[in-house]
N, C-alpha and C positions, 0 to 999 in steps of 0.2 A: 553332719556325721564327723565331730574330732577327732587329729590325728594319732594316732598313736605311735609315740615318743619310746624307738628303743634306749636302754637302761642297761649297759654297762658297767659287772663291777673291777675296781682295780683297784688294785694294791695300792697304797699309799705310797708307798717302798717306784711303787712303775711314775713318779711326782717330778716331770723334764722340765716345767716352768712355777712361775712364779708374778704372779704381778696385783699391784692395788692398785682399785679405785675410792673412789673419796664421795661421799654426798656430802651439802651443803642446805642449810635454812635459814638463809641473812647471816650463820655459820655453821662452820665446824660440825658435823651431823655423824657421822658415821663410815666405814673402812670398809671395802668386803675385798681378803684374796684370795684373787681366782685362780686356783692349781689347774694345772696340766699336764694330761700321760702325754706320752711322747709324737702320741697320733692327735695331741688336741682337742685330748678327747675331759672336760672339765670334770675333778674329784671333789666331792659333795663332801660336804665331813671331816675331811683329811685338820688336820691338828696343831694349826695355825699359832704362836706363838706372838703375840701383838707389844712391843716397848717400844716406845722413843728416845729417839734418840736428840734432837736439838727442839727447843721449846717447852713448851708448858700447856698439854691438855688432857684429859681425862681421859683415860680408856678406863670400858666397862663392855660388862659381856654385854648382851641385849635380854638374852636370858634364857631359862632353864634348856628354850623345845630349839633354839637358836642352833644352829652347826659354829662351832669354834672357829672357821673363816672370817664371822662376821666382829666388829661391834661396836662399838659405841665412842664419837672422841663429846668433849666439848668443851668449851672455853669457859667454863666450872672458876681454876687458877690457877686465878689471877682479878683480882676489883673489876667491874667494869668501872670505862677510865674519865674524864668529866672533860676530855672534848675527843674527835674519831682520832681511832689509832690502830696503822698497819701495826698486826703478830707476826709472824712465821710460827711454825712447826715444823718435822722432816719425821715423819711415824715411819714404822720400820714393818715387817712381817717376817716369816719367817718358817723355816719348815724345813729340819735337819740342814740336804749344802743351801740348802736355796735360800733365796732371801729377797727381798724388796725394800726401796723406802721409796719414800714419798714426797716432795718439800709441799708444803699444805701455806699457802701467804690469806690473809682476812681482812679487814677494815674492827674495827671491833668502834664500836657506839655505845655515847652516855648510857644508860636506860629512859622510858619516859618518863617524864614526872607525868604523877597523878593528882585527881583534884581532887580533893572533895564535896559534893558537894553540900559543906553547911560556912561550911569555913575560906573554902580553893583555895589549899595550902597545901606546897606538899608532899606527900610523905615523908619521914627522914631517913639517909642515904644507907641507915642499915633492911628500912626497910626493903627498899630496893633491889638492894642486890641481892634481897630473898624470891623478892618476887623474878627476879632477871630469868628463871628458866621459863616463869607460866608468860612471860607476854613476848611480842615479838619486839624484840628494842636491840639487838647483842649488835647485828651487823647489819654494814650497802651493800659491800659486797665480798666473793670472796671468791679465792682460783687455787684448784689446785694445779701441783703442776708436778711429773714423771720425770724429775731432770736426774734421781737419783734411782744407779738400776745394777744391782749384781745379782752376779748367776758364778760359783763356785766350782759351779761343776765344767764350767766354762775356759774357768779359770782370769775370769775379767770380775778385778775387784775395785771396790766404792773411794776417793778418794776425795780427802777431807782438804 
């Protein structure tokens, strides 16, 4: 028998904390803003606003059925490098007076060269860029560092 989980309806106005966590698949993939009430319970469906403070990343909703505290992030704003290159961005989630920032660093790699069966030539650069999102060629290492935190209710601010 599966355990029963208690679900408590909590108004979003009772949100007391917000924390960003990120997911990687060789490059930045997605992020979630975990919103909690004063007792530490997660509030699902909080109307979080996502923005980019620094760097270049694409932000998009996951789909129409996914709560707004989730966002897709992708290294799609800058062309792929010709040699491995360090990249960095700072992502912000905000809900009213609560906000959190997450610094994300990763290494972007050049796209793999495709070989045709006839000529064994590589694809043109434009084709390699277009295929970049469907091939596993973007990065080798990615890390997220939760270093920039802000909680306006507690009177702490973020410094640049």
